[in-house]
C-alpha positions in Angstrom: -81.4 205.6 112.0 -83.8 207.6 109.8 -82.6 210.6 107.9 -85.4 210.4 105.4 -88.6 208.4 105.6 -89.3 206.2 102.6 -92.2 204.2 103.8 -95.2 204.6 106.2 -93.7 201.8 108.3 -90.4 203.8 108.8 -92.4 206.9 109.8 -94.5 204.8 112.2 -91.4 203.2 113.8 -89.8 206.6 114.2 -93.0 208.1 115.8 -93.3 205.0 118.1 -89.7 205.5 119.2 -90.4 209.2 119.8 -93.4 208.2 121.9 -91.1 206.0 124.0 -88.8 209.0 124.6 -91.9 211.1 125.3 -93.0 208.8 128.0 -89.6 208.5 129.6 -89.4 212.3 129.6 -92.9 212.5 131.1 -91.9 210.0 133.9 -89.0 212.3 134.8 -91.4 215.3 134.8 -93.9 213.6 137.0 -91.3 212.8 139.5 -90.3 216.5 139.6 -94.0 217.5 139.9 -94.5 215.1 142.8 -91.5 216.4 144.7 -92.4 220.0 144.0 -96.0 220.2 145.1 -96.8 220.7 148.8 -100.3 219.2 148.4 -100.7 215.6 149.4 -103.5 215.0 146.9 -101.4 216.3 144.0 -98.4 214.2 145.1 -100.8 211.1 145.0 -102.1 212.1 141.6 -98.6 212.6 140.1 -97.4 209.4 141.8 -100.3 207.4 140.4 -99.7 208.7 136.9 -96.0 207.9 137.2 -96.9 204.3 137.8 -99.2 204.4 134.8 -96.4 205.9 132.7 -94.1 203.1 133.7 -96.7 200.7 132.3 -97.1 202.8 129.2 -93.3 202.5 128.6 -93.7 198.7 128.9 -96.6 198.8 126.4 -94.5 200.8 123.9 -91.6 198.4 124.2 -94.1 195.5 123.6 -95.3 197.3 120.5 -91.8 197.1 119.1 -91.6 193.4 119.9 -95.0 192.8 118.3 -93.8 194.5 115.2 -90.5 192.5 115.2 -88.4 195.7 115.5 -85.7 196.7 117.8 -86.6 199.1 120.5 -85.7 202.6 119.5 -86.0 205.8 121.5 -86.0 208.5 118.9 -85.9 212.2 120.1 -89.0 213.9 121.4 -88.1 217.6 121.2 -91.6 218.7 122.2 -91.5 216.9 125.6 -87.9 218.2 126.2 -89.3 221.7 125.5 -92.3 221.3 127.8 -90.0 220.1 130.6 -87.6 223.0 130.1 -90.5 225.5 130.1 -92.0 223.8 133.2 -88.7 224.0 135.2 -88.2 227.6 134.2 -91.8 228.5 135.3 -91.4 226.6 138.6 -88.2 228.5 139.3 -89.9 231.9 138.7 -93.0 231.1 140.8 -93.8 231.8 144.4 -94.0 228.5 146.2 -97.5 229.2 147.6 -98.9 229.2 144.0 -96.6 226.7 142.3 -99.4 224.1 142.0 -101.0 226.3 139.3 -97.8 226.0 137.3 -97.5 222.3 138.0 -101.0 221.5 136.9 -100.8 223.7 133.8 -97.6 221.9 132.8 -99.2 218.6 133.4 -102.2 219.4 131.4 -100.1 220.6 128.5 -98.0 217.5 128.5 -101.1 215.2 128.7 -102.8 216.9 125.8 -99.6 216.5 123.7 -99.4 212.8 124.6 -103.0 212.3 123.7 -102.4 213.7 120.2 -99.3 211.5 119.7 -101.3 208.4 120.6 -104.2 209.4 118.4 -101.8 209.5 115.4 -100.1 206.3 116.4 -103.5 204.5 116.7 -104.6 205.7 113.3 -101.4 204.4 111.8 -101.4 201.1 113.7 -104.9 200.5 112.4 -103.9 201.3 108.9 -101.0 198.8 109.2 -103.3 196.1 110.5 -101.3 195.9 113.7 -104.3 195.1 115.9 -102.3 194.0 119.0 -100.2 197.2 118.8 -103.4 199.2 118.5 -104.8 197.6 121.7 -101.6 198.7 123.6 -101.6 202.2 122.2 -105.3 202.5 123.1 -104.6 201.5 126.7 -101.9 204.3 126.9 -104.3 206.8 125.2 -107.1 206.0 127.7 -104.8 206.5 130.6 -103.7 209.8 129.2 -107.3 211.0 128.8 -108.1 209.9 132.4 -105.0 211.7 133.7 -105.9 214.8 131.8 -109.4 214.8 133.3 -108.0 214.4 136.8 -105.5 217.2 136.3 -108.2 219.5 134.9 -110.4 218.8 137.9 -107.5 219.5 140.2 -106.7 222.8 138.4 -110.4 223.8 138.7 -110.5 222.9 142.4 -107.4 224.9 143.4 -108.5 227.9 141.3 -111.9 227.9 143.0 -110.7 227.2 146.5 -107.6 229.4 146.3 -104.3 228.4 144.8 -102.3 229.5 147.8 -104.1 227.4 150.4 -103.5 223.8 151.3 -106.6 221.8 150.7 -107.3 219.6 153.8 -107.8 215.9 153.0 -111.5 214.8 153.0 
């Protein structure tokens, strides 16, 4: 649709569509992470964030409706690259330590998503799109929370031993 951006609104619409693709890519990655990890707690973490991601997709689709625009899912080359890197790393990793790779990939993706939402929120505010801003902030807050959970999980498995299953508490 856009070969050249002529207005801030066009750029915002493109970035919003790219964020939609980003979340769809992330949902696919989360499903892979959940099925790859042997740890029950990580399966639960990835599953919970997948449910949040489905809601984030709905929020982004609502943003388009609030703006009176058609839903567009523009490319998100960064998330495609992160997914490709993650799959390659998983394939090269001994199963007993794969959780370290999964958590690193999850953290990298969450941090990217946070940056995307920060930019979108700045632009929604500048546009005066307050209802859109609220939805974007909800998504951002969930990404921050997911990032914190992933960071804690990464710290836990590194301190307790990546190769050991952590018994449920």
